[in-house]
C-alpha positions as CSV (number, residue, x, y, z in Angstrom):
1,M,4.3,10.0,-12.0
2,G,1.9,9.7,-9.2
3,F,-1.9,9.2,-8.8
4,D,-4.7,10.6,-10.8
5,I,-7.9,9.7,-8.9
6,D,-11.4,10.9,-9.4
7,I,-13.8,8.5,-7.9
8,R,-17.3,8.4,-6.2
9,K,-18.9,5.5,-4.4
10,Q,-22.2,5.3,-2.5
11,L,-21.9,3.1,0.6
12,G,-25.2,2.9,2.4
13,N,-26.2,6.4,3.4
14,A,-22.7,7.9,2.9
15,Q,-20.8,8.8,-0.2
16,V,-17.0,8.3,-0.5
17,A,-15.5,10.7,-3.0
18,L,-11.9,11.6,-3.8
19,R,-10.4,13.9,-6.5
20,V,-6.6,14.3,-6.4
21,Q,-3.8,14.4,-8.9
22,T,-0.2,14.0,-7.5
23,G,3.3,13.8,-8.6
24,P,5.9,11.2,-7.4
25,G,6.2,10.3,-3.7
26,I,3.7,9.6,-0.9
27,T,0.2,10.8,-1.0
28,V,-1.5,10.6,2.4
29,L,-5.3,10.5,3.0
30,L,-5.9,11.9,6.5
31,G,-9.3,11.5,8.2
32,P,-11.1,9.9,11.2
33,S,-12.3,6.4,11.3
34,G,-15.3,5.9,9.0
35,A,-14.3,8.7,6.6
36,G,-13.9,6.2,3.7
37,K,-10.1,6.0,3.6
38,T,-9.8,2.3,3.3
39,S,-12.7,2.2,0.8
40,V,-10.5,4.5,-1.3
41,L,-7.6,2.1,-1.2
42,N,-9.9,-0.8,-2.0
43,M,-11.2,1.1,-5.1
44,V,-7.6,1.8,-6.3
45,A,-6.7,-1.9,-5.7
46,G,-9.7,-3.1,-7.6
47,L,-11.3,-4.8,-4.6
48,L,-14.3,-2.3,-4.7
49,R,-15.8,-0.8,-7.9
50,P,-16.4,3.0,-7.9
51,D,-19.8,4.2,-9.2
52,A,-18.2,6.8,-11.4
53,G,-14.8,8.4,-12.2
54,H,-11.4,7.0,-13.0
55,V,-8.2,5.7,-11.4
56,R,-4.8,6.2,-13.0
57,V,-1.4,5.5,-11.6
58,G,1.8,6.4,-13.3
59,G,-0.2,7.3,-16.4
60,E,-1.8,3.9,-16.7
61,T,-5.6,3.7,-16.5
62,L,-6.7,1.1,-14.0
63,F,-10.4,2.1,-14.0
64,D,-12.5,4.4,-16.1
65,A,-16.3,4.2,-15.8
66,A,-17.0,6.2,-19.0
67,R,-14.6,4.1,-21.0
68,R,-15.7,0.8,-19.3
69,I,-12.1,0.0,-18.2
70,D,-11.9,-2.0,-15.0
71,L,-8.6,-4.0,-14.7
72,P,-8.9,-6.9,-12.2
73,P,-6.7,-6.6,-9.1
74,E,-4.1,-9.1,-10.3
75,R,-3.4,-6.9,-13.4
76,R,-3.0,-3.6,-11.4
77,H,0.5,-4.5,-10.2
78,C,-0.3,-2.9,-6.8
79,G,1.3,-3.8,-3.5
80,Y,-1.4,-3.6,-0.8
81,V,-0.2,-3.6,2.8
82,F,-3.3,-4.2,4.9
83,Q,-3.8,-2.7,8.4
84,D,-3.4,-6.2,10.0
85,A,-0.5,-7.4,7.8
86,R,-2.3,-10.6,6.8
87,L,0.7,-12.8,6.7
88,F,0.0,-16.5,6.1
89,P,0.3,-18.0,9.6
90,H,1.3,-21.4,8.4
91,L,4.2,-20.1,6.3
92,R,7.6,-18.9,7.8
93,V,8.7,-15.3,6.8
94,I,10.8,-16.5,3.9
95,E,7.9,-18.5,2.5
96,N,5.6,-15.5,2.8
97,L,8.1,-13.5,0.8
98,R,8.4,-16.3,-1.8
99,Y,4.6,-16.3,-2.1
100,G,4.7,-12.7,-3.0
101,A,7.2,-13.4,-5.7
102,T,5.0,-16.1,-7.3
103,R,2.2,-13.4,-7.6
104,A,4.4,-11.2,-9.9
105,T,2.6,-10.9,-13.3
106,G,4.2,-9.1,-16.2
107,G,5.7,-5.7,-16.2
108,T,9.0,-4.8,-14.6
109,P,10.4,-7.4,-12.2
110,G,10.5,-6.4,-8.6
111,P,13.6,-6.4,-6.3
112,S,15.1,-9.8,-5.6
113,L,14.4,-11.4,-2.2
114,E,18.0,-10.7,-1.3
115,E,17.5,-7.0,-2.1
116,I,14.2,-6.9,-0.2
117,T,15.7,-8.6,2.8
118,A,18.6,-6.1,2.9
119,L,16.4,-3.1,2.3
120,L,13.9,-3.9,5.1
121,G,16.5,-5.4,7.5
122,I,14.5,-8.6,7.9
123,G,17.3,-11.2,7.4
124,E,17.1,-12.4,11.0
125,L,13.3,-12.9,10.6
126,L,13.4,-15.3,7.7
127,T,12.9,-18.5,9.6
128,R,10.4,-17.1,12.1
129,W,6.7,-17.8,12.1
130,P,4.3,-14.8,11.8
131,A,2.9,-15.4,15.3
132,T,6.3,-14.7,16.8
133,L,6.7,-11.3,15.2
134,S,6.1,-7.9,16.7
135,G,3.7,-5.5,15.0
136,G,6.7,-3.6,13.5
137,E,8.4,-6.8,12.3
138,A,5.1,-8.1,10.7
139,R,4.6,-4.8,8.9
140,R,8.1,-5.0,7.5
141,V,7.5,-8.5,6.2
142,A,4.1,-7.5,4.7
143,I,5.8,-4.6,2.8
144,G,8.5,-7.1,1.7
145,R,5.9,-9.4,0.3
146,A,4.3,-6.6,-1.6
147,L,7.6,-5.6,-3.1
148,A,8.4,-9.1,-4.1
149,S,5.2,-9.2,-6.2
150,G,6.7,-6.7,-8.6
151,A,4.4,-3.9,-7.4
152,R,4.5,-0.6,-9.4
153,F,2.9,1.3,-6.5
154,L,2.1,0.7,-2.8
155,L,-1.1,1.1,-0.8
156,L,-0.5,1.4,2.9
157,D,-3.5,1.1,5.2
158,E,-2.7,2.7,8.6
159,P,1.0,1.7,8.5
160,L,1.5,2.6,12.2
161,S,-1.4,0.5,13.5
162,F,-0.4,-2.5,15.7
163,V,3.0,-0.9,16.0
164,D,4.1,0.2,19.5
165,R,5.3,3.8,20.0
166,A,8.9,2.7,20.2
167,R,8.8,1.2,16.7
168,R,6.8,3.9,14.9
169,E,9.9,5.9,14.1
170,E,11.4,2.7,12.6
171,I,8.4,2.2,10.3
172,L,8.3,5.9,9.3
173,R,12.0,5.8,8.4
174,L,11.5,2.6,6.4
175,I,8.6,4.2,4.3
176,E,10.7,7.2,3.6
177,R,13.6,5.0,2.5
178,L,11.3,3.1,0.1
179,R,10.2,6.4,-1.4
180,D,13.7,7.6,-1.8
181,E,15.5,4.4,-3.0
182,L,12.7,2.7,-5.0
183,G,10.7,5.7,-6.3
184,L,7.4,3.9,-6.0
185,P,4.3,6.0,-5.8
186,M,2.6,5.4,-2.4
187,L,-0.9,6.0,-1.2
188,S,-1.2,5.8,2.5
189,V,-4.1,6.4,4.9
190,T,-3.9,7.6,8.5
191,H,-5.7,9.4,11.3
192,Y,-2.5,10.7,12.8
193,V,-1.8,14.3,11.8
194,A,1.9,14.1,12.7
195,E,2.3,11.0,10.4
196,A,0.5,12.9,7.5
197,D,2.7,16.0,8.0
198,R,5.9,13.9,8.0
199,L,5.2,11.5,5.1
200,G,2.9,13.3,2.9
201,D,4.4,14.8,-0.3
202,T,0.7,15.4,-1.0
203,R,-1.8,15.5,1.8
204,V,-5.6,15.1,1.3
205,E,-8.2,15.3,4.1
206,L,-11.3,13.2,4.0
């Protein structure tokens, strides 16, 4: 099962609204900067409270204004891969991954660190510091940390940002592999039409 989202939020003079119901796979939100894409991710993650509506993922209600349900972020079992990766600079790659594992709370355990390392092809990066990683390498490690937390779904904020053109194909293939091998619902945002066309099992324009 995928996403069932019906949310509204007033942000200054603009209103962010999304209504979508999807099946398994990748749901892509496409729109220009300032359209509210990241705000939607933050509402699904529990970092920003909608004014009205509901958020359900895989049949589980994470937020419902009418029923006064609002699970805190740590109980939503969501893996959020931010636009700038946000790795801990004082921790080596392996320690960043282990930190993700310590954040696992309840539910179905995520893949082991060995499985994540093999899936993402980051074995040679484990002893590196985040400052020495390329944009594509940092993105792979950030995804790995999210998976290590036992995430039931992934939120991807502009997954090709800070990735050079030569590495974009690598990241696109990786996201497709996560979809096919792990079966995790994913909600991704982008302003690249080609990326939305390729990845989106469901595509929504904001």
